[in-house]
N, C-alpha and C positions, 0 to 999 in steps of 0.2 A: 503494501500500500504505499502513495505516495505523501508527503507532507504538502500541505495545499498552500501557497501564497498567494492572498488577494492583491491585485495589483489594479493600478489604472494606466491603461496603454497610450491614452488621447489626456496626461495631466499636463497642465501646463506649469505646474511648479518645478523648477528646476533640482530644487531639494529633495520631493517626491522620487521623482526620476532615478536621481545619486542613490538614493535608498533602497529603490526596488532594483537597480544595479547591482548593488551590494550583495545585497541577501541573494538574487538569484546567481550572481557570480561566485559566490561562497560555496553554494551548495553546488552549483556545477563541477567546482574545483577539489570538494573532497568527495564527491560523487553520493550525495544526498538527494535520492529520487524523490523529486517535488514536480508539481502539477501548477502551473498559472489558472489562477482564475482572473479574469479580466472583469471588474465592475464598470469600466465604462462603457463597454460593448454590450454586456449582459443584466439586464435588471434584476434577473433571479439570484446573479450573485453577490451583486450590490444590497439587495433586501437581506441574502441568507447573511454575510460578512457583518451587516449593522446589526441583525436580530441577536449574533452569537459573540460578539464582544462582551464578554461580562460587565456589568453595571459598573463595578470598579475602575475599569481600566477605560472607560469614555472617557474623553473630553469633557471639560464643564460646560461648554458651550460648544454647538453642532454636532457633528457626526465623527467617528474614528475615521481616521485617515490611512490610505495603503501606505506601505505594504503590512498587510493583517496575517498572520502563520496559523494556521490549525495543522494539528494531526487527526486526521478524521474529524469528526465535529470536536475534538480537545482544543482549547484554545491555548496557544503556545504564549502569544503574544507581538508587541509591535515592534517596529524597526528599533527602539530605544533598549527594549528587554533583550531583544536578539544582538545588538551591539556588546551590551553589558555580556552576554552568555559568550561571545565571542572572547570577547577579552579574557575572561575567567577560566577559558578553555574548557567551557560545559554547554557549548553547542545541541551534544547529543542529548544529555539530560533536559536541556531545554526544551526541547524538540520530542520527547519521551521515547527515545529512539537508546539501542544499545550500542555506546561506542566501541568502533572496530578496532580490536586488538591491536598494540603497538602505535595508537594513536595518544597524543599526551593526554587527554581525558581517559583513557582507558587505564593509563599508567598513574595518572593521580587518584582515581578511584581506587586501585591495586594497592596503593600505599596508604588510603585510608582505611580500607579494610584489613591490612596487614596488622 
C-alpha cells in the first residue's frame, strides 16, 4: 500500500510548490511507495483531505494546505511535521512504516531497543 500525498498541481504559491517537491523528491530518493492525490483537479480529493485532517492540525483560519500526508486513512502530518521527522531521522515512524534494515532510522531504533 502506498502513502498518499495530497498536493495541488496548480498552486500559485511558490512555498507550497517547493514543499510538495521536497516531500515527493525525498520519497522517490528513499524509495517510499507513494501516490499523489491532486486537490486542485479533483474535488473529491480536496473534500476528503479537508475532512480527514484532524481538528487539532487545522489552521486557525481557512483550510489545511497541501502537502498533507496520509498512510491509508491515518493522518501522518503536513510539511512541517514531515520536515521535523526528516531532521530527526524518523520519517518511517512518522509514516507508520517499518524502517528498512541498514537505514539511519533502523539503526537508531536498534540502539534504543538494546
